[in-house]
C-alpha positions in Angstrom: 0.0 0.0 0.0 1.4 3.4 -1.0 1.4 6.4 1.3 0.8 9.9 0.2 3.6 12.4 0.7 1.6 15.1 2.6 4.2 17.8 2.4 4.5 17.5 -1.4 0.7 17.4 -1.6 0.4 20.6 0.4 3.0 22.3 -1.9 1.0 21.2 -4.9 -2.2 22.7 -3.5 -0.4 25.9 -2.6 0.9 26.1 -6.2 -2.7 25.6 -7.5 -3.9 28.3 -5.2 -1.2 30.6 -6.7 -2.4 29.6 -10.2 -6.0 30.5 -9.2 -4.9 33.9 -8.1 -3.2 34.5 -11.5 -6.3 33.1 -13.3 -8.3 36.0 -12.0 -5.6 38.6 -12.1 -4.4 38.0 -15.7 -7.7 38.5 -17.5 -8.6 41.5 -15.3 -5.4 43.2 -16.2 -5.8 42.4 -19.9 -9.4 43.8 -19.8 -8.1 47.0 -18.3 -5.4 47.2 -20.9 -7.7 46.8 -23.8 -10.2 49.2 -22.3 -7.6 52.0 -22.2 -5.7 51.6 -25.4 -5.1 55.4 -25.7 -3.3 55.5 -22.4 0.5 55.9 -22.4 0.9 52.9 -20.2 -1.1 50.6 -22.5 1.8 48.5 -23.6 3.4 47.8 -20.1 -0.1 46.9 -18.7 -0.7 44.6 -21.7 2.6 42.9 -21.1 1.9 42.6 -17.4 -1.5 40.9 -18.2 0.1 38.5 -20.7 2.8 37.6 -18.1 0.1 37.0 -15.4 -2.0 34.8 -17.8 1.2 32.8 -18.7 2.0 32.4 -15.0 -1.5 31.1 -14.4 -0.9 28.3 -17.0 2.6 27.6 -15.7 1.5 27.3 -12.0 -1.5 25.2 -13.0 0.6 22.6 -14.7 3.3 22.7 -12.0 0.7 22.3 -9.2 -1.0 19.3 -10.9 2.4 17.8 -11.5 3.3 18.1 -7.8 0.0 16.7 -6.7 0.5 13.7 -9.1 4.0 13.1 -7.8 2.7 13.3 -4.2 -0.1 10.8 -4.8 1.9 8.3 -6.8 5.3 8.6 -5.1 7.0 9.2 -8.4 
């Protein structure tokens, strides 16, 4: 019988929580950027939104990977 690595599982859940934060933050920033296209800070805000959306995807995959490793002792 295999035991679950509880510390690794907790790290994976924290990583998914970080991903959830970026999942809301990224589209919100992108919406604000596209709403204010005439503003001088349009490009930096757009880049920040794209980075936040990319981080959401990265942390999502990383969190799922950590949870799988914790569950299956890989």
